[in-house]
N, C-alpha and C positions, 0 to 999 in steps of 0.2 A: 633685264637692267634688275628686277626684282631678283629674279630669276637666279641669275649672277651674283648678287648678293647674300641670299639666302645659303649658294651652293657653297660658297667662302666662309662665311661667320658663323652659317646652321647646316653642319652635313647630316646626312641623313641618322648617323651613329648618334647625334646629340638628343634629334629633335626624337626618337624612337624613345631615349634615355629618359628624357620628359615627358612624353605619352606615359610610359610606364608609369613613373613617378605621378602623374596626375591620378592617373587609373589605380593605384594603389595607398592613395595617401589617407589618414589614419591621425584622429583626433588623438593628443598625448594624453595620459592619465591626470596632470596637473593642467591640461590647456581650457581656459574659456570658449564658445562661441565661437565668440570676436576674435580669439587670435588664431586659430583653427582657419574660419573664414578670410580669414588677410592672409596669413601663410598658402591657404589656397588659391586666392587669386594672386597673388604673388608668384606662383609659380606656374598660373595659366600666365602669366603676363610674361615670362620669361621667354616664352614659343608660342607667340601667337598665329603662325601656323599650324599648328598642331592635328588639324583638321577634325579638332571633337566636336561632335555640337553638342549646342549647350541643352539640350536634355540630357545626355549623354554626360556630362559637366557636373550638373545637379544630382544626376544619381552618384556619382563615385564619392561627392563630398557629402551626401545624406549617408552610404551605406559606408563610408570611413566614419559618421557619426561616432561618440559613444552613445550606447544606450537608453543613460539617460536623458541629451541634449534628442536624440533622435525622437524621443515619445515625446518631449516637447513639445516638437516642433511638429507631429502628427496632429497633436492637440490642438496646437493655436489654428492648424490649417482646417480644422476640421473633420480627418479621416487621416488617410495615407498619402503621403507631402506627394509622392509620386505619380497619384492617379492628379493630381490638376493639373489645369492647363500651364502649358510653359512658362509665361509669365508671372506667374502667382508666385510657386517655390522662390524664385532668385529676388521677389520683392521679401517675402514673409521672410527669409533666413539673412536677407540683409537687416530688416528693421529689427528682429531676434540678436543679430549679431549688435548691431548699434546700441541695444539695451543691455547685453552682458558688459560693454567697453564702460555705459556710461554706471553702472552702479556695479561694477565689479562685483559677479557673482562666479560663483566658480562652483563645481561638484562639493558638495559636504564632503570630506574626507575626514572620518574618525580616527585621528592617532590612535595608535596600538601600544598598551603602555601596561604595566606589571605595578599593581600596587603592593607596595609591602607592608605587612601590620607584625606586629612585637604579641610572638605566642605569648609571653609572662604575662602580657595584661589582659592575655583572655583565657582564665585556667578552664574553660567552655572548649575552646578550642585544641588548647593543648590536650587534655584528656581525649579526646575525640581520635587526636593524631595518635594518641599513645594506643589506643586500643584498635585502628587500622592496621598501625606497626604490626601488635602482635597477633590481629588476626593476616596479617600475610607471612608474619613469620610461622605459624601454626602450617598454614596452605603449603608452604615450602618444604619445612620438615612430611607435615604428610606426604607427599607427593616422593620424597626420596628411601621413604621403606616400602621394602622388597613385598612383593603379593606373593601370596603363595600362588602355585597354581597347580590344581587337581587334574589328572590322566585320567578319563575313562578308560576302563578295561575292555 
């Protein structure tokens, strides 16, 4: 009966698609560890018969982590996470994901911006810019002057 249910509502193609998604899951750049862990678990729950071992599930999750979160998990586990016994990684990730949910820590993303300065208020900068412009102009003129070629007899 279970097999008939799965065949009707979960054809092999759907199971294969979900397996591929699980294997290739990646943490988004603005996604917290908690949100990524939650998304990963929801994906796994959409196909409980994916037949992927617990060890491989943890490995796929770990491989999809952003470098900062991966390093943080390795440090918290006292070495490489994948070298730990099976129950340890899941428990550690669960605890760390809960902490990021509680305290809302996201990866520090430095916003890129341009600072406008007023040249008129800065005479030193204005002089330097004038000198640079003059040098570039001289270089450009110097490159266009014809070069005398001497042929040896």
